[in-house]
C-alpha positions in Angstrom: -75.4 -72.6 -2.6 -76.2 -69.0 -2.1 -75.8 -67.6 -5.6 -77.5 -64.3 -4.5 -74.8 -63.5 -1.9 -72.1 -64.4 -4.4 -73.5 -62.0 -7.0 -73.8 -59.3 -4.3 -70.1 -59.8 -3.4 -69.0 -59.3 -7.1 -71.1 -56.1 -7.3 -69.2 -54.8 -4.2 -65.8 -55.3 -5.8 -64.3 -52.0 -7.0 -64.1 -51.6 -10.8 -61.1 -50.1 -12.5 -61.4 -46.3 -12.6 -59.8 -44.4 -15.5 -58.1 -41.2 -14.4 -58.8 -38.2 -16.7 -55.7 -36.1 -16.8 -55.8 -32.7 -18.5 -52.2 -31.9 -17.5 -48.8 -33.5 -18.3 -48.3 -36.5 -16.2 -46.2 -39.6 -15.7 -48.9 -41.7 -14.1 -49.0 -45.5 -14.6 -51.7 -46.9 -12.4 -55.2 -45.9 -13.5 -54.2 -44.9 -17.1 -56.7 -45.8 -19.8 -55.6 -45.6 -23.4 -58.6 -44.4 -25.6 -60.9 -47.2 -24.4 -61.8 -48.1 -20.8 -61.0 -51.7 -21.5 -57.3 -50.7 -22.2 -56.6 -50.1 -18.6 -53.0 -49.8 -17.3 -52.2 -50.5 -13.7 -48.7 -52.0 -13.7 -45.3 -50.9 -15.1 -45.3 -54.0 -17.3 -48.7 -53.0 -18.7 -47.3 -49.5 -19.5 -44.3 -51.0 -21.2 -46.4 -53.3 -23.4 -48.7 -50.5 -24.2 -45.8 -48.2 -25.2 -44.4 -51.0 -27.4 -47.8 -51.4 -29.1 -48.3 -47.7 -29.7 -44.7 -47.4 -31.1 -45.5 -50.2 -33.4 -48.7 -48.5 -34.6 -46.7 -45.3 -35.3 -44.2 -47.3 -37.3 -47.0 -49.0 -39.2 -48.5 -45.5 -39.9 -45.2 -44.4 -41.5 -45.1 -47.7 -43.5 -48.7 -47.0 -44.7 -47.9 -43.5 -45.9 -44.8 -44.9 -47.7 -46.9 -47.7 -49.3 -49.5 -45.1 -50.6 -46.8 -43.1 -52.2 -45.3 -46.1 -53.9 -48.7 -47.3 -55.0 -49.4 -43.9 -56.6 -46.1 -44.0 -58.4 -46.7 -47.6 -59.7 -50.2 -46.6 -60.8 -48.9 -43.6 -62.6 -46.1 -45.6 -64.3 -48.6 -48.3 -65.4 -51.5 -46.1 -66.3 -53.9 -48.5 -64.7 -57.4 -47.8 -63.8 -58.1 -45.4 -66.7 -57.2 -41.7 -66.7 -57.9 -38.5 -68.4 -56.6 -34.9 -68.3 -58.3 -32.6 -66.0 -60.2 -30.1 -68.1 -59.6 -26.3 -68.4 -56.1 -26.5 -67.1 -53.3 -24.7 -69.1 -50.4 -26.7 -70.3 -47.1 -25.8 -68.6 -45.4 -23.2 -70.7 -48.5 -22.4 -72.8 -48.8 -18.9 -74.2 -49.9 -16.5 -71.5 -49.1 -18.8 -68.5 -46.3 -18.2 -66.0 -45.1 -21.8 -65.9 -41.9 -23.1 -67.4 -42.1 -26.0 -69.8 -39.7 -29.0 -70.1 -38.7 -30.0 -73.6 -36.6 -33.1 -73.5 -33.8 -31.9 -71.3 -34.2 -28.2 -71.9 -36.0 -25.6 -69.9 -38.2 -23.1 -71.8 -38.9 -19.9 -69.9 -42.5 -18.6 -70.0 -43.5 -16.2 -72.7 -44.3 -13.0 -70.8 -44.1 -10.7 -73.8 -40.4 -10.6 -74.2 -38.4 -12.8 -76.5 -36.1 -15.2 -74.6 -33.8 -17.9 -75.7 -34.1 -21.4 -74.4 -32.0 -21.7 -71.3 -29.6 -24.8 -71.5 -30.7 -26.0 -68.1 -30.6 -29.8 -67.8 -33.6 -31.3 -66.2 -35.1 -34.7 -66.2 -37.9 -35.5 -68.7 -41.4 -35.8 -67.2 -42.6 -39.2 -66.1 -44.4 -41.5 -68.4 -47.6 -43.5 -67.9 -47.1 -46.6 -70.0 -46.6 -45.2 -73.5 -48.2 -41.9 -72.6 -46.1 -38.9 -71.6 -47.8 -36.4 -69.4 -46.6 -32.8 -69.0 -45.4 -31.9 -65.5 -47.8 -30.2 -63.1 -50.9 -31.3 -65.1 -53.3 -33.2 -62.9 -54.7 -36.5 -64.1 -58.2 -37.8 -63.2 -58.1 -41.5 -62.5 -60.8 -44.2 -63.0 -63.3 -45.0 -60.4 -61.6 -48.2 -59.2 -58.3 -46.4 -58.5 -60.1 -43.5 -56.8 -62.0 -45.9 -54.5 -58.8 -47.6 -53.5 -57.0 -44.3 -52.9 -60.0 -43.0 -50.9 -60.1 -46.1 -48.8 -56.3 -45.9 -48.0 -56.7 -42.2 -47.2 -59.6 -43.0 -44.8 -57.3 -45.5 -43.0 -54.6 -42.9 -42.6 -57.1 -40.5 -41.1 -58.3 -43.1 -38.7 -54.8 -44.1 -37.5 -53.7 -40.5 -37.2 -56.8 -39.7 -35.1 -56.2 -42.7 -32.9 -52.6 -41.6 -32.2 -53.9 -38.1 -31.5 -56.3 -39.5 -28.9 -53.4 -41.4 -27.3 -51.4 -38.2 -27.1 -54.3 -36.5 -25.4 -53.8 -38.7 -22.4 -50.9 -36.3 -21.7 -48.9 -39.2 -20.5 -45.2 -38.9 -20.8 -44.6 -42.6 -21.6 -47.4 -42.9 -24.2 -46.5 -39.6 -25.9 -42.9 -40.7 -26.0 -43.9 -44.0 -27.6 -45.6 -42.1 -30.4 -42.4 -39.9 -31.0 -40.1 -42.9 -30.9 -42.2 -44.9 -33.3 -42.5 -41.9 -35.6 -38.8 -41.5 -35.6 -38.1 -45.1 -36.3 -40.8 -45.2 -39.0 -39.4 -42.2 -40.8 -35.9 -43.6 -40.5 -37.0 -46.8 -42.1 -39.3 -45.7 -44.8 -38.4 -42.1 -45.8 -34.9 -42.7 -47.2 -35.9 -41.0 -50.5 -36.7 -37.4 -51.3 -39.5 -36.7 -53.8 -38.2 -34.0 -56.1 -41.6 -33.6 -57.8 -41.1 -35.9 -60.8 
């Protein structure tokens, strides 16, 4: 057997070439998504790639939703240890321009004039276990909680950058997959509006 000629024949076979588009396009054949190994050359391959990218966009929305829920649960349970951030004025403190909440009543800031408590109904500030924290006062968490939050934040950055690189193919189908996935993800996981409490 002539193995040398066989190897020479393989070397002569054309390898897939990724097209680098810097303009908006609807190209299918020759499209590479982020990596040269992710090579699209058929309509079916483009369809599967779009479904995968839409799924990543939905998962990204789910991840952001999970991080918010986890922060709320951590705040409600007071886990991981916490302490007040130093040198921050309490809301409504003398000389500050922040209103304070006092069990369902809104106290206007003391700016030199005498003002009565305005009977504005507001919800009380959230609690952390048995501890009640004033609104707008940051809390410094323990190292374990901070490591987990930093790791989740790093994952969100990585996913967002990956989707940005996909969008930079300037491909109509891939870009549309990101938009559709983001729409579906927001529809599924952003049914609540955070009012700041």
